[in-house]
Structure formats: structure tokens, C-alpha cells
TORBA-198273 format. One record per residue (C-alpha): residue in three letters; residue number from 0; x, y, z. Coordinates in nm, 2 decimals. Example, Ala and Ser with C-alpha at 12.3 -4.5 7.8 and 13.67 -1.06 7.14 Angstrom:
// TORBA-198273
  res    n       X       Y       Z
  ALA    0    1.23   -0.45    0.78
  SER    1    1.37   -0.11    0.71
END
This chain:
// TORBA-198273
  res    n       X       Y       Z
  MET    0    1.83  -11.17    3.78
  THR    1    2.15  -11.06    3.62
  ASP    2    2.19  -10.92    3.29
  CYS    3    2.48  -11.08    3.09
  ARG    4    2.40  -11.00    2.73
  GLY    5    2.63  -10.82    2.51
  ASN    6    2.94  -10.98    2.74
  SER    7    2.82  -11.34    2.76
  ALA    8    3.08  -11.43    2.46
  THR    9    3.37  -11.25    2.62
  ASP   10    3.30  -11.39    2.95
  ALA   11    3.28  -11.74    2.82
  LEU   12    3.61  -11.72    2.62
  ALA   13    3.78  -11.59    2.93
  ALA   14    3.65  -11.86    3.16
  LEU   15    3.74  -12.11    2.92
  ALA   16    4.13  -11.97    2.91
  MET   17    4.14  -11.96    3.25
  SER   18    4.03  -12.28    3.29
  SER   19    4.27  -12.42    3.03
  THR   20    4.56  -12.30    3.19
  ALA   21    4.48  -12.42    3.54
  ALA   22    4.47  -12.77    3.38
  SER   23    4.77  -12.75    3.19
  GLY   24    4.97  -12.55    3.40
  LYS   25    5.25  -12.31    3.28
  PRO   26    5.42  -12.46    2.94
  SER   27    5.76  -12.55    2.96
  GLY   28    6.03  -12.42    2.71
  SER   29    6.40  -12.36    2.60
  ALA   30    6.60  -12.19    2.35
  SER   31    6.91  -12.21    2.20
  ALA   32    7.15  -12.05    1.94
  ILE   33    7.35  -12.14    1.67
  VAL   34    7.68  -11.88    1.70
  ALA   35    7.91  -11.82    1.40
  ASP   36    8.12  -11.55    1.51
  ALA   37    8.45  -11.45    1.39
  THR   38    8.78  -11.30    1.50
  SER   39    8.85  -10.95    1.33
  GLY   40    9.17  -10.78    1.20
  TYR   41    9.32  -10.58    0.95
  HIS   42    9.63  -10.49    0.76
  ILE   43    9.74  -10.17    0.59
  LEU   44    9.97  -10.18    0.27
  LYS   45   10.15   -9.89    0.15
  ILE   46   10.28   -9.87   -0.20
  SER   47   10.57   -9.65   -0.24
  GLY   48   10.70   -9.56   -0.57
  TYR   49   10.38   -9.71   -0.74
  SER   50   10.53   -9.59   -1.10
  ARG   51   10.81   -9.83   -1.03
  THR   52   10.63  -10.11   -0.97
  LYS   53   10.43  -10.09   -1.30
  GLY   54   10.71  -10.29   -1.48
  THR   55   10.58  -10.62   -1.29
  PRO   56   10.46  -10.86   -1.60
  ASN   57   10.09  -10.95   -1.60
  GLY   58   10.02  -11.25   -1.36
  GLU   59   10.30  -11.17   -1.10
  CYS   60   10.25  -11.05   -0.77
  ILE   61   10.45  -10.87   -0.54
  LYS   62   10.40  -11.01   -0.15
  SER   63   10.37  -10.79    0.14
  HIS   64   10.51  -10.84    0.46
  PRO   65   10.33  -11.12    0.65
  PHE   66   10.12  -11.06    0.90
  THR   67    9.89  -11.28    1.18
  VAL   68    9.52  -11.28    1.22
  ALA   69    9.32  -11.57    1.45
  GLY   70    9.63  -11.74    1.45
  HIS   71    9.74  -11.77    1.08
  ARG   72    9.97  -11.60    0.88
  ARG   73    9.88  -11.45    0.58
  TYR   74   10.03  -11.19    0.32
  ILE   75    9.88  -10.98    0.04
  GLY   76    9.95  -11.01   -0.30
  TYR   77    9.98  -10.70   -0.51
  TYR   78    9.94  -10.77   -0.90
  PRO   79   10.02  -10.38   -1.05
  ASN   80    9.93  -10.50   -1.39
  GLY   81    9.65  -10.75   -1.30
  GLY   82    9.63  -11.11   -1.18
  SER   83    9.53  -11.26   -1.51
  SER   84    9.50  -11.17   -1.85
  GLU   85    9.16  -11.07   -1.81
  SER   86    9.26  -10.81   -1.56
  GLN   87    9.58  -10.67   -1.75
  ASP   88    9.45  -10.30   -1.72
  TYR   89    9.37  -10.31   -1.35
  ILE   90    9.54  -10.36   -1.01
  SER   91    9.46  -10.67   -0.86
  LEU   92    9.47  -10.76   -0.47
  PHE   93    9.45  -11.08   -0.33
  LEU   94    9.48  -11.24    0.01
  PHE   95    9.67  -11.53    0.06
  LEU   96    9.77  -11.78    0.36
  ASP   97   10.15  -11.82    0.45
  GLU   98   10.17  -12.11    0.61
  ASP   99   10.05  -12.48    0.60
  VAL  100    9.72  -12.56    0.76
  SER  101    9.74  -12.94    0.71
  ASN  102    9.47  -12.95    0.44
  LYS  103    9.22  -12.77    0.69
  VAL  104    9.01  -12.53    0.53
  VAL  105    9.01  -12.17    0.69
  LYS  106    8.70  -11.97    0.62
  ALA  107    8.72  -11.57    0.64
  GLN  108    8.56  -11.24    0.51
  HIS  109    8.76  -10.97    0.38
  ARG  110    8.73  -10.64    0.22
  PHE  111    9.00  -10.41    0.04
  TYR  112    8.94  -10.05    0.01
  PHE  113    9.19   -9.73   -0.04
  ILE  114    9.26   -9.62    0.29
  ASP  115    9.15   -9.26    0.20
  ASP  116    8.78   -9.42    0.20
  VAL  117    8.80   -9.52    0.60
  GLU  118    8.56   -9.18    0.67
  GLU  119    8.36   -9.28    0.38
  LYS  120    8.15   -9.55    0.61
  ALA  121    8.14   -9.83    0.37
  PRO  122    7.94  -10.13    0.41
  SER  123    8.10  -10.38    0.67
  VAL  124    8.29  -10.68    0.62
  THR  125    8.00  -10.89    0.73
  SER  126    7.85  -10.77    0.39
  GLU  127    8.12  -10.97    0.21
  SER  128    8.12  -11.37    0.11
  VAL  129    8.26  -11.60    0.30
  ASP  130    8.57  -11.72    0.11
  SER  131    8.78  -12.04    0.17
  TYR  132    9.13  -12.04    0.18
  ASP  133    9.45  -12.29    0.17
  ARG  134    9.80  -12.27    0.15
  TYR  135    9.76  -12.21   -0.24
  VAL  136    9.43  -12.06   -0.28
  GLY  137    9.37  -11.66   -0.27
  CYS  138    9.09  -11.48   -0.26
  GLY  139    9.06  -11.11   -0.34
  LYS  140    8.97  -10.85   -0.61
  PRO  141    9.12  -10.92   -0.96
  LYS  142    8.96  -10.57   -1.06
  PHE  143    9.03  -10.39   -0.79
  LYS  144    9.10  -10.08   -0.97
  ARG  145    9.19   -9.94   -1.34
  ARG  146    9.54   -9.82   -1.34
  GLU  147    9.39   -9.54   -1.51
  GLU  148    9.15   -9.43   -1.29
  LEU  149    9.37   -9.46   -0.99
  GLU  150    9.65   -9.23   -1.16
  LYS  151    9.41   -8.98   -1.20
  SER  152    9.25   -9.00   -0.86
  LYS  153    9.27   -8.85   -0.51
  HIS  154    9.41   -9.21   -0.41
  LEU  155    9.77   -9.16   -0.59
  LYS  156    9.98   -8.90   -0.41
  ASP  157   10.36   -8.83   -0.41
  ASP  158   10.34   -9.19   -0.65
  SER  159   10.20   -9.37   -0.33
  PHE  160    9.90   -9.51   -0.21
  MET  161    9.77   -9.71    0.06
  VAL  162    9.51   -9.99    0.10
  HIS  163    9.34  -10.09    0.38
  CYS  164    9.25  -10.49    0.43
  ASP  165    8.97  -10.54    0.69
  ILE  166    8.94  -10.94    0.77
  ALA  167    8.70  -11.14    0.98
  VAL  168    8.82  -11.54    1.04
  ILE  169    8.52  -11.74    1.12
  ASN  170    8.54  -11.94    1.41
  GLU  171    8.41  -12.27    1.44
  ILE  172    8.04  -12.31    1.44
  ARG  173    7.89  -12.41    1.79
  THR  174    7.55  -12.43    1.94
  GLU  175    7.49  -12.28    2.27
  GLU  176    7.18  -12.30    2.52
  LEU  177    7.03  -11.97    2.59
  GLU  178    6.90  -11.93    2.96
  GLU  179    6.60  -11.71    2.84
  ALA  180    6.46  -11.72    2.51
  PRO  181    6.50  -11.45    2.26
  THR  182    6.22  -11.19    2.30
  MET  183    6.06  -11.00    1.97
  THR  184    6.09  -10.65    1.90
  TYR  185    5.78  -10.50    1.87
  VAL  186    5.89  -10.14    1.83
  LEU  187    6.15  -10.01    1.62
  VAL  188    6.31   -9.69    1.79
  PRO  189    6.45   -9.44    1.47
  PRO  190    6.77   -9.29    1.51
  SER  191    6.82   -8.95    1.70
  ASP  192    6.70   -8.67    1.45
  LEU  193    6.80   -8.39    1.74
  HIS  194    7.05   -8.22    1.47
  GLN  195    6.78   -8.18    1.22
  HIS  196    6.58   -8.02    1.45
  LEU  197    6.84   -7.78    1.59
  GLY  198    6.95   -7.73    1.23
  ASP  199    6.60   -7.61    1.15
  LEU  200    6.56   -7.38    1.47
  LEU  201    6.91   -7.20    1.33
  GLN  202    6.75   -7.17    0.98
  THR  203    6.42   -7.02    1.12
  GLU  204    6.56   -6.80    1.36
  LYS  205    6.24   -6.91    1.58
  GLY  206    6.31   -6.75    1.91
  ALA  207    6.66   -6.63    1.84
  ASN  208    6.78   -6.39    2.11
  VAL  209    7.16   -6.30    1.99
  VAL  210    7.26   -6.14    1.67
  PHE  211    7.63   -6.16    1.53
  GLU  212    7.74   -5.89    1.32
  VAL  213    8.02   -6.04    1.11
  GLY  214    8.16   -5.85    0.81
  THR  215    7.84   -5.69    0.64
  GLN  216    7.61   -5.97    0.74
  THR  217    7.40   -6.06    1.03
  PHE  218    7.33   -6.42    1.20
  LYS  219    7.08   -6.49    1.44
  ALA  220    7.12   -6.74    1.68
  HIS  221    7.01   -6.87    2.06
  ARG  222    7.20   -6.82    2.37
  CYS  223    7.09   -7.13    2.53
  VAL  224    7.26   -7.37    2.25
  LEU  225    7.57   -7.14    2.20
  ALA  226    7.68   -7.16    2.58
  ALA  227    7.59   -7.53    2.62
  ARG  228    7.82   -7.60    2.30
  SER  229    8.11   -7.36    2.37
  PRO  230    8.25   -7.27    2.69
  VAL  231    8.40   -6.93    2.51
  PHE  232    8.00   -6.87    2.40
  SER  233    7.92   -6.93    2.75
  ALA  234    8.11   -6.67    2.93
  GLU  235    8.06   -6.44    2.64
  LEU  236    7.69   -6.46    2.67
  PHE  237    7.62   -6.51    3.01
  GLY  238    7.95   -6.42    3.22
  GLN  239    7.97   -6.09    3.12
  MET  240    7.60   -5.97    3.01
  LYS  241    7.38   -5.77    3.23
  GLU  242    7.01   -5.92    3.31
  SER  243    6.88   -5.64    3.09
  ASP  244    7.07   -5.72    2.80
  ALA  245    6.97   -6.09    2.82
  ALA  246    6.60   -6.01    2.84
  ALA  247    6.62   -5.77    2.56
  GLY  248    6.85   -5.96    2.35
  CYS  249    7.19   -5.86    2.25
  SER  250    7.42   -5.79    1.93
  ILE  251    7.81   -5.90    1.92
  ARG  252    8.05   -5.78    1.65
  ILE  253    8.31   -6.02    1.54
  ASP  254    8.58   -5.85    1.31
  ASP  255    8.82   -6.09    1.27
  MET  256    8.63   -6.36    1.09
  GLU  257    8.48   -6.41    0.75
  PRO  258    8.09   -6.44    0.72
  HIS  259    8.07   -6.78    0.53
  VAL  260    8.34   -6.92    0.81
  PHE  261    8.15   -6.80    1.07
  MET  262    7.81   -6.94    0.91
  VAL  263    7.97   -7.31    0.89
  LEU  264    8.07   -7.28    1.27
  LEU  265    7.74   -7.20    1.35
  PHE  266    7.60   -7.49    1.18
  PHE  267    7.85   -7.71    1.34
  VAL  268    7.74   -7.57    1.68
  TYR  269    7.38   -7.66    1.60
  THR  270    7.41   -7.98    1.39
  ASP  271    7.75   -8.12    1.52
  SER  272    7.82   -8.19    1.17
  LEU  273    7.98   -7.97    0.84
  PRO  274    7.80   -7.89    0.54
  GLU  275    7.86   -8.10    0.23
  ASN  276    7.97   -7.84    0.04
  MET  277    8.13   -7.57    0.24
  THR  278    8.30   -7.39   -0.05
  SER  279    8.18   -7.36   -0.43
  LYS  280    8.53   -7.45   -0.56
  GLU  281    8.71   -7.75   -0.44
  GLU  282    9.05   -7.60   -0.45
  GLU  283    8.90   -7.36   -0.18
  GLN  284    8.85   -7.62    0.06
  GLY  285    9.20   -7.62    0.22
  ALA  286    9.18   -7.25    0.34
  MET  287    8.84   -7.27    0.42
  LEU  288    8.96   -7.59    0.66
  GLN  289    9.24   -7.36    0.78
  HIS  290    9.03   -7.04    0.89
  LEU  291    8.74   -7.31    1.04
  LEU  292    9.03   -7.44    1.25
  VAL  293    9.15   -7.10    1.38
  ALA  294    8.78   -7.05    1.48
  ALA  295    8.71   -7.36    1.64
  ASP  296    9.02   -7.33    1.87
  ARG  297    8.92   -6.97    1.94
  TYR  298    8.54   -7.11    2.07
  ASN  299    8.70   -7.44    2.21
  LEU  300    8.53   -7.64    1.98
  GLU  301    8.77   -7.94    2.03
  ARG  302    8.58   -8.19    1.79
  LEU  303    8.55   -7.96    1.52
  LYS  304    8.94   -7.85    1.52
  LEU  305    9.00   -8.25    1.50
  ILE  306    8.76   -8.28    1.20
  CYS  307    8.97   -7.94    1.04
  GLU  308    9.32   -8.17    1.12
  HIS  309    9.20   -8.45    0.99
  ARG  310    9.07   -8.33    0.65
  LEU  311    9.34   -8.10    0.63
  ARG  312    9.56   -8.38    0.59
  LYS  313    9.45   -8.44    0.25
  CYS  314    9.57   -8.06    0.15
  ILE  315    9.91   -8.14    0.20
  GLU  316   10.14   -8.03   -0.08
  ALA  317   10.42   -7.87   -0.13
  SER  318   10.30   -7.53   -0.17
  THR  319   10.05   -7.54    0.15
  LEU  320   10.33   -7.71    0.40
  ALA  321   10.46   -7.41    0.52
  THR  322   10.15   -7.24    0.59
  ILE  323    9.97   -7.58    0.78
  LEU  324   10.31   -7.61    0.98
  VAL  325   10.27   -7.22    1.11
  LEU  326    9.89   -7.33    1.18
  ASP  327   10.01   -7.64    1.36
  GLU  328   10.24   -7.45    1.60
  GLN  329   10.00   -7.16    1.67
  HIS  330    9.67   -7.40    1.75
  HIS  331    9.87   -7.70    1.87
  CYS  332    9.75   -7.96    1.62
  HIS  333    9.99   -8.24    1.72
  GLY  334    9.81   -8.47    1.46
  LEU  335    9.86   -8.23    1.17
  LYS  336   10.21   -8.16    1.28
  LYS  337   10.30   -8.52    1.24
  ALA  338   10.14   -8.55    0.91
  CYS  339   10.34   -8.28    0.77
  PHE  340   10.65   -8.43    0.90
  SER  341   10.56   -8.73    0.76
  PHE  342   10.51   -8.57    0.41
  LEU  343   10.89   -8.43    0.50
  GLU  344   11.04   -8.77    0.50
  SER  345   10.99   -8.77    0.15
  PRO  346   11.36   -8.63   -0.01
  VAL  347   11.13   -8.53   -0.32
  ASN  348   10.87   -8.33   -0.12
  LEU  349   11.15   -8.19    0.06
  THR  350   11.32   -8.06   -0.21
  ALA  351   10.99   -7.94   -0.35
  VAL  352   10.90   -7.76    0.01
  LEU  353   11.26   -7.58    0.02
  ALA  354   11.20   -7.43   -0.31
  THR  355   10.87   -7.25   -0.20
  ASP  356   10.86   -6.89   -0.10
  ALA  357   10.63   -6.96    0.17
  PHE  358   10.94   -7.19    0.34
END
């Protein structure tokens, strides 16, 4: 006799499921999708001689050069004193169609922002509302920026500023048949946090096997991490070191670098990023970036070198240009050199630079 007590209900349900499947066979199915995609583009508008545009009356715009996105010609309307009486204390920016679309409504999303904010990773244009355009209706930001705030901000430099406009033109909505049904996502994979773990390793010094003496300070680090990130560190730590030195740990003296610069360099090596506040004073950022660029070039950390070049563009002034140009030549910073010459294209800037002792 077979004792099936305890499993009788489970076995019965399994048998019922199998018999039901066998009777009906595999259920048929299909899938489709409604697709509302878009064609994207952008336009950069530079306002040179901002102070001389302030005489434009409220409600009147200055048109940008026309440009085309998704087959439609457009222009940006720049209102130095606002597009209406409600925005007279602001700069207004509007996007217009510059062609007759025969009463057809063109739908698009757009975003205006200062070009300095590109690296701030602002939300995508997809987060903006969908606007409808025709020949006579524009959409935009009536209160893009208060003039008083702009004139005190980092965006206005040498009486000029630049605005970036992202545009996504909505294509005709269509339906498509899918060969396979979409699958549910049951597991959410978080972003990588490797940089955090390596940063903790640097901070705790756990397992550190090399010591750097920089000025009056010492820094402990991990030979394998340094060698993996920099071919120069790899040659210094593994190329000429004896096995006995490697086993017992070693000490390396660095005489031609400031301790705080080396500390930031190590932070980048471990985390692939720069600390939020590299210096206590904002005006010292430029000098710090110059020293860090030299260190990056020395240890062949190309990404760090490019980051320093990118940030140093904002530090170009009449008083700093000569020093930065020398840096460009010594360390082959081609992009930064172009930015310096672009700064010198202004006669006002050129005159100011020629008057400096550094030049």
C-alpha cells in the first residue's frame, strides 16, 4: 500500500495542471507596440556684445540664423528685455518655425540652457512637455534668466554668453507588430559602485603596500591599483623593483609635487573622478587644475589630463592666459590651446593680455 498522505493535495493540483495543458495545448499570443519616436538635434546660440543688445525694446526679438532639424527650418528668438510686460526683467528665449507648413502642426520638445551647464547633466529633453508649432506660434522660456542675475553669473564672460537648445521633433506615431512579447524585468541591476569600494580602500589603507613621501606628508596606496591605472606607476613599482622590496613594501619620495595635488591625483586613480571641493577657495581652483594637469601628464593619466583641460577653459582670463599658454605648449594640450586663441580673437581681450607682465 502506498501512503500518499501529506502530498495528496499537491499531487492533485499538479495532475490537474498537466491535464489542462494537455487538453488545450500551448496558448497562442501576439504582441504589438505603439511607437512615438523623435528626431533630435540642437542649436548653439552665442550672444556677443550682450550689453549692446539691451537697448532692444520689450516684446521685440533678435532672430538667430535659421537652422534645420528633422526637415523643418527654425530660428531662436532672443528677447533681451523679455517677450512681454510680465517678463520685462528677464531674458526670453523662444523657438519658432521659419517656414510655411501648410497648416500642418509640428510637435516637438525642446530645452534651453546655458552651454556652461552641459557638464551638469541636466535632465533629458524627454522630460519636457510636447509643444505644437506652426509658422506664427513659438514656444519657449519667457523668464529664462533674470538680467540682473545673468550679469553677476559665470555665464556672462567678456560681455558674451552661449545658450544650448536641444530639440526633439516628434515623428508620426505608428504601430508595429512585435515578433516576441516584451519580458517583465524581475531583477533590477544597480549601477556599478566599484569606485566607492576602491575609494574606501584608499581611505582605510587596508592592504596598502607602498608609501609615498610628498613634502612632509605620507600617503599609503596599493601597488596593483596604481600599476593598473598608470603605465608610469607600473614601470616604477614593478619594472625596477626587486622582489624583496615588493614583498616587504616600499617607500617612494616625490619632491616636485605639492601634497594636496598628489592627494587629488590618488583620489582620481582610485575613483576615476575628482573630489567636489579640491581647494578651500574658489579662486585657487585654476592653480590647482594647472598643477593637476602637470601631474596627470607625468603619470600618463590621459582622462584626468583632458578633464583638467576642459575645466581650465573657464579659467582663461587676461591675467592667466600667458601661464595657461605655456602650460599648453609644455604638455601638448591642443584643445586648451585652441580655447586660448579663441579668447584672443576679441580685440579687447588681446589688448588686456598684451598689457600683462606675464605676457
